[in-house]
C-alpha positions in Angstrom: -93.9 -111.6 -84.0 -96.9 -110.8 -86.2 -100.3 -110.7 -84.4 -102.0 -114.1 -84.8 -98.7 -115.9 -85.2 -98.4 -119.1 -83.2 -96.0 -119.1 -80.2 -93.1 -121.5 -80.6 -91.0 -123.8 -78.4 -87.3 -124.3 -79.5 -86.0 -127.7 -78.6 -83.5 -130.3 -79.8 -84.4 -132.1 -83.0 -85.5 -135.7 -82.4 -86.1 -138.7 -84.7 -89.9 -138.1 -84.3 -89.5 -134.6 -86.0 -87.5 -135.8 -89.0 -90.4 -136.4 -91.4 -91.7 -132.8 -90.8 -88.2 -131.4 -91.0 -87.6 -133.1 -94.4 -91.0 -132.0 -95.7 -90.1 -128.4 -94.8 -86.7 -128.7 -96.6 -88.4 -130.2 -99.7 -91.0 -127.5 -99.8 -88.2 -124.8 -100.2 -86.3 -124.8 -103.5 -83.4 -122.9 -101.9 -83.0 -125.3 -98.9 -80.5 -128.2 -99.1 -82.4 -131.4 -99.7 -80.6 -133.9 -97.5 -81.3 -137.6 -97.5 -82.9 -139.0 -94.4 -79.6 -140.4 -93.2 -78.1 -136.9 -93.0 -80.7 -135.8 -90.6 -80.2 -138.9 -88.5 -76.5 -138.1 -88.4 -77.3 -134.5 -87.4 -79.1 -135.8 -84.2 -76.6 -138.5 -83.4 -74.6 -137.4 -80.3 -71.7 -139.7 -81.3 -71.4 -138.5 -84.9 -68.4 -136.5 -86.0 -68.4 -133.6 -86.3 -70.8 -133.0 -83.5 -73.9 -131.1 -84.4 -76.5 -129.1 -82.7 -79.9 -129.6 -84.4 -82.9 -127.6 -83.2 -86.6 -127.4 -84.2 -89.1 -124.6 -83.6 -92.5 -126.3 -82.8 -95.8 -124.5 -82.6 -97.1 -124.6 -79.1 -100.7 -124.9 -80.3 -100.3 -127.1 -83.3 -97.4 -129.2 -82.2 -96.0 -129.0 -85.8 -92.4 -128.3 -86.7 -92.3 -124.8 -88.1 -88.6 -124.4 -88.6 -85.3 -126.1 -88.1 -81.5 -125.4 -87.9 -78.4 -127.5 -87.9 -74.9 -126.3 -87.0 -71.7 -128.4 -87.0 -69.2 -127.8 -84.2 -65.4 -127.7 -84.5 -64.7 -125.6 -81.5 -63.8 -122.8 -81.2 -65.9 -122.5 -84.5 -69.3 -123.6 -85.7 -70.8 -123.5 -89.1 -74.5 -123.2 -89.9 -75.2 -126.1 -92.2 -78.9 -125.4 -92.8 -81.8 -123.4 -91.6 -85.3 -123.5 -93.0 -88.7 -122.0 -92.0 -91.9 -123.5 -93.4 -93.3 -121.3 -96.1 -96.5 -120.6 -94.1 -94.4 -119.6 -91.0 -92.0 -117.2 -92.7 -91.8 -113.5 -91.7 -93.0 -114.3 -88.2 -89.6 -114.0 -86.4 -89.3 -117.8 -86.1 -86.0 -117.8 -88.0 -84.6 -115.2 -85.6 -85.9 -117.2 -82.6 -84.3 -120.4 -83.7 -81.0 -118.8 -84.6 -80.8 -117.0 -81.3 -81.5 -120.3 -79.5 -78.8 -121.9 -81.6 -76.3 -119.2 -80.8 -77.0 -119.7 -77.1 -76.4 -123.5 -77.5 -73.1 -122.8 -79.4 -71.8 -120.5 -76.7 -72.6 -123.1 -74.1 -70.6 -125.6 -76.2 -67.5 -123.4 -76.1 -67.9 -121.9 -79.6 -66.4 -118.5 -80.1 -67.2 -117.9 -83.8 -70.2 -118.8 -85.9 -69.8 -119.0 -89.7 -72.3 -119.4 -92.5 -72.7 -118.9 -96.2 -75.8 -117.6 -97.9 -76.9 -117.1 -101.5 -76.0 -113.6 -102.6 -79.6 -113.1 -103.9 -81.2 -114.1 -100.6 -81.6 -110.6 -99.3 -84.1 -111.4 -96.5 -81.7 -114.0 -95.0 -78.7 -111.6 -95.3 -80.8 -108.9 -93.6 -81.7 -111.3 -90.7 -78.0 -112.3 -90.3 -76.9 -108.7 -90.3 -79.5 -107.8 -87.7 -78.2 -110.6 -85.5 -74.6 -109.2 -85.8 -73.1 -111.3 -88.6 -70.7 -109.5 -90.9 -69.7 -110.4 -94.5 -66.2 -111.8 -94.6 -65.8 -113.3 -98.0 -67.3 -114.5 -101.3 -67.4 -118.0 -102.9 -68.0 -117.4 -106.6 -70.3 -119.9 -108.2 -70.7 -121.9 -105.0 -74.4 -122.7 -105.4 -75.9 -124.6 -108.3 -79.3 -124.6 -109.9 -79.0 -121.7 -110.5 -75.3 -121.0 -110.3 -74.8 -118.2 -107.7 -72.2 -116.8 -105.4 -72.2 -117.5 -101.7 -71.6 -114.6 -99.3 -69.6 -115.8 -96.3 -70.6 -114.3 -93.0 -69.2 -114.6 -89.4 -70.3 -113.7 -85.9 -68.0 -113.6 -82.9 -69.9 -115.2 -80.0 -67.7 -113.9 -77.3 -66.1 -110.6 -76.4 -62.7 -112.0 -77.3 -62.4 -113.5 -80.7 -59.5 -114.8 -82.8 -60.6 -112.2 -85.3 -59.8 -108.6 -84.3 -60.3 -105.4 -86.2 -57.3 -103.1 -86.4 -57.7 -99.5 -87.4 -54.7 -98.4 -89.4 -55.5 -94.7 -89.3 
């Protein structure tokens, strides 16, 4: 964390945080701009598929600084969205919320975490790689406005995964 950066608490997203969450998403052109109902569904424990939605809140300010949502289809989960407020970027908050999300996924019985990321989003790709994600595919023209490929990435969350690497040498 950079010096002077605010300490954060990671917690479950609640309805009280939704206005701040949506404002962060809308402030970032590359973030999905979900309608309010999508965020309500993300925090609904009875929704299908089940989701884990977290926020990173500044301990001093009480403001939402970042959020992440993953859908669960055990033994897999998919990162649906993650966003860090522009003024809070490059302060390890993205890493903190993803690490907390991975812990929650493991506790929910997830063995593999999947995501897709714009091929031009090099800072995000670097973060995902640093956390252990590996590229596993490409979706040509997946993103719109502008049209861009999606890099698919995966991370085994347990020692034993359905995916194994076999050396043929």
